[in-house]
GUNU-156285 format. One line per 10 residues: number of its first residue (from 1); for each residue x, y negated, z of C-alpha. Coordinates in nm, 3 decimals, decimal comma, m for minus. Each point is the difference from the previous one (the first is absolute). Layout:
BEGIN
NUM) X/Y/Z; ... $
//
This chain:
BEGIN
1) m3,130/m4,786/21,105; 0,089/m0,185/m0,314; 0,245/m0,067/m0,276; 0,311/m0,212/0,026; 0,097/m0,158/m0,331; 0,325/0,135/m0,146; 0,134/m0,356/m0,017; 0,037/0,010/0,381; 0,293/0,242/m0,024; 0,249/m0,282/0,058 $
11) m0,177/m0,096/0,323; 0,010/0,362/0,113; 0,379/0,053/m0,015; m0,016/0,121/m0,361; m0,219/0,298/0,084; m0,165/0,174/m0,297; m0,375/m0,067/0,007; m0,241/0,261/m0,136; m0,376/0,043/0,021; m0,232/0,297/0,037 $
21) m0,352/0,077/0,114; m0,071/0,167/0,334; m0,290/0,245/m0,004; m0,062/m0,117/m0,359; m0,152/m0,326/0,121; 0,232/m0,210/0,220; 0,295/m0,185/m0,157; 0,330/0,058/0,181; 0,344/m0,152/m0,054; 0,319/0,204/0,049 $
31) 0,334/m0,170/0,064; 0,309/0,213/m0,054; 0,368/m0,080/0,008; 0,316/m0,018/0,203; 0,025/m0,252/0,283; 0,335/m0,089/0,155; m0,115/0,021/0,362; m0,294/m0,016/0,237; 0,002/m0,380/m0,008; m0,075/0,016/m0,374 $
41) m0,284/0,244/0,070; m0,145/m0,233/0,263; 0,023/m0,285/m0,254; m0,208/0,198/m0,252; m0,251/0,100/0,268; m0,032/m0,363/0,113; m0,057/m0,112/m0,360; m0,283/0,251/m0,036; m0,145/m0,108/0,336; 0,011/m0,368/m0,103 $
51) m0,193/0,093/m0,317; m0,259/0,189/0,212; 0,079/0,335/m0,159; m0,059/0,295/0,233; 0,293/0,238/0,038; m0,106/0,362/m0,036; 0,336/0,176/0,035; 0,378/m0,041/0,000; 0,205/0,299/m0,107; 0,376/0,049/m0,015 $
61) 0,024/0,228/m0,303; 0,380/0,030/m0,015; 0,025/0,122/0,360; m0,266/0,264/m0,062; 0,183/0,129/m0,308; 0,328/0,034/0,190; m0,172/0,187/0,286; m0,117/0,273/m0,242; 0,358/0,099/m0,091 $
//
């Protein structure tokens, strides 16, 4: 777990980068935004892997919102 600097947004397909604390002690970085396709998602995931950041979760928020209707 860790924090990705907000300046890395350009390397992560323009995703919005935010930080929080997990269990009030572990820093966690959240990336949110719209990606054009799965290839773009894989690009972001590979960037995080190359930086040795563990991936805790991937969530498609838009699809979940449309399923509730």
